[in-house]
C-alpha positions in Angstrom: 38.1 -199.0 -29.1 38.0 -202.4 -30.2 34.4 -202.6 -30.0 34.2 -199.5 -32.2 36.6 -201.1 -34.8 34.9 -204.2 -34.8 31.8 -202.4 -35.3 33.3 -200.1 -38.2 34.6 -203.8 -39.5 31.2 -205.1 -39.6 29.4 -202.0 -41.2 31.9 -202.2 -43.9 31.8 -206.0 -44.8 28.1 -205.7 -44.4 27.9 -202.8 -47.0 30.4 -205.1 -49.3 28.3 -208.1 -48.9 24.9 -206.0 -49.8 26.4 -204.4 -52.8 27.8 -207.6 -54.3 24.3 -209.4 -53.9 22.5 -206.0 -55.6 25.1 -206.2 -58.0 24.5 -210.0 -58.8 20.7 -209.5 -58.8 20.6 -206.7 -61.1 19.3 -206.9 -64.4 21.8 -207.1 -67.4 22.1 -203.5 -69.0 20.6 -203.8 -73.0 20.8 -200.5 -74.3 23.8 -199.1 -76.1 24.2 -195.5 -75.3 26.9 -194.9 -77.9 25.0 -195.5 -81.1 22.6 -193.5 -82.8 19.2 -194.5 -82.2 17.8 -193.2 -85.8 20.5 -195.3 -87.8 19.9 -198.3 -85.6 16.1 -198.1 -86.6 17.0 -197.6 -90.4 19.3 -200.7 -89.8 16.6 -202.9 -88.3 14.1 -201.8 -91.1 16.3 -202.9 -93.4 16.6 -206.1 -91.7 13.5 -206.9 -91.3 12.1 -206.1 -95.2 14.9 -208.4 -96.0 13.8 -211.5 -93.7 9.8 -210.6 -94.1 9.9 -209.5 -90.5 8.5 -206.7 -88.5 10.8 -204.4 -86.0 10.1 -203.9 -82.6 11.3 -200.9 -80.9 11.9 -201.2 -77.1 12.3 -197.7 -76.4 14.0 -196.8 -72.8 17.3 -197.2 -71.2 19.7 -198.6 -68.8 18.7 -196.0 -66.6 15.0 -197.6 -66.4 14.1 -200.8 -64.5 11.0 -201.6 -66.0 13.1 -201.7 -69.5 15.7 -204.0 -67.8 13.3 -206.2 -66.4 11.2 -206.9 -69.6 14.4 -207.5 -71.4 15.0 -209.8 -69.0 11.7 -211.3 -69.0 11.1 -212.0 -72.7 14.6 -213.7 -73.2 14.4 -216.1 -70.5 10.7 -217.2 -71.6 11.3 -219.7 -74.3 7.8 -219.5 -75.6 7.8 -215.3 -75.9 11.7 -215.7 -76.9 10.5 -217.8 -80.0 7.6 -216.0 -81.0 9.9 -212.7 -81.0 12.6 -214.6 -83.2 10.4 -215.8 -85.5 8.7 -212.8 -86.3 10.6 -209.8 -85.5 13.9 -208.0 -85.5 14.1 -207.0 -81.8 16.2 -203.4 -80.9 16.9 -201.6 -77.9 16.5 -198.0 -78.5 18.1 -195.8 -76.1 16.4 -192.7 -75.2 16.6 -190.7 -71.7 13.6 -188.0 -71.6 16.1 -185.7 -69.4 18.8 -186.1 -71.9 17.0 -186.2 -75.1 18.6 -183.6 -77.0 18.2 -183.1 -80.8 18.1 -186.6 -81.7 16.2 -187.5 -78.8 13.4 -185.2 -80.1 13.7 -186.2 -83.4 13.3 -189.9 -82.4 9.9 -188.9 -80.5 8.8 -187.2 -83.5 9.4 -190.1 -85.5 7.6 -192.5 -82.9 4.7 -190.0 -82.6 5.5 -189.0 -79.3 5.5 -192.7 -77.9 7.2 -191.8 -74.5 3.9 -190.1 -73.7 3.2 -194.0 -72.4 6.3 -194.2 -70.3 9.0 -196.3 -70.2 9.5 -198.8 -71.7 7.5 -198.3 -74.7 7.2 -200.6 -77.3 6.8 -199.4 -81.2 5.9 -201.9 -83.9 7.4 -201.1 -87.3 6.4 -202.5 -90.8 9.4 -203.5 -93.3 8.8 -200.1 -94.8 9.5 -198.3 -91.3 5.5 -197.2 -90.8 4.2 -197.8 -87.5 1.8 -200.3 -87.2 0.8 -200.1 -83.0 2.6 -198.2 -79.9 2.4 -200.5 -76.8 2.1 -199.1 -73.6 4.0 -201.6 -71.1 1.6 -200.8 -68.2 -0.8 -202.9 -70.3 1.7 -206.2 -69.9 2.8 -205.7 -66.0 1.7 -207.6 -63.2 3.1 -207.1 -60.0 6.7 -206.1 -60.1 7.1 -208.0 -63.5 5.2 -208.7 -66.9 2.3 -211.4 -67.4 3.4 -213.9 -69.7 0.0 -214.3 -71.4 -0.6 -210.4 -72.1 2.6 -210.3 -73.4 2.5 -213.2 -75.5 -0.9 -211.8 -76.8 0.6 -208.5 -77.8 3.5 -210.2 -79.7 1.3 -212.6 -81.7 -1.3 -210.1 -82.1 1.4 -208.0 -84.3 3.2 -210.3 -86.3 3.4 -209.8 -90.1 1.0 -212.9 -90.5 -1.4 -211.9 -87.9 -1.5 -208.1 -89.2 -1.6 -209.2 -93.3 -3.5 -212.6 -92.6 -1.0 -213.9 -94.7 1.6 -216.8 -94.4 5.1 -215.3 -95.1 
């Protein structure tokens, strides 16, 4: 009987340790599921217009491990983070393909069905809200993460200066 109790205690302790380790290593959730994505986008466009920047919408959700990995990746790399901060209003637009509803359908219509590329998908908007580019994230991936050079190239090639050829 003591062996059974000891085994149960060890299994419970192992489960608790594993769950705690997974919780500590899982990426931070970055998508706000409580805001209207259309309003979020409109606010970002207004801010970008006022600041002479573009908007990057990272469309996905907290349900998507690749979305969370990307958010962590670009914030932890100082070179990429600097390019993003200088040139973009960067937002995480919450979307779940299985729970889209009317707002989700309107979002995909507004973004030319960007979800066809999978998630995350990146939509680059100018200061007037026009779609300049839709980036399939698969071209930025490497192994179980993202490639720094490809990601940096993506961000650098869609800055306002790169697109217009004019210094801001």
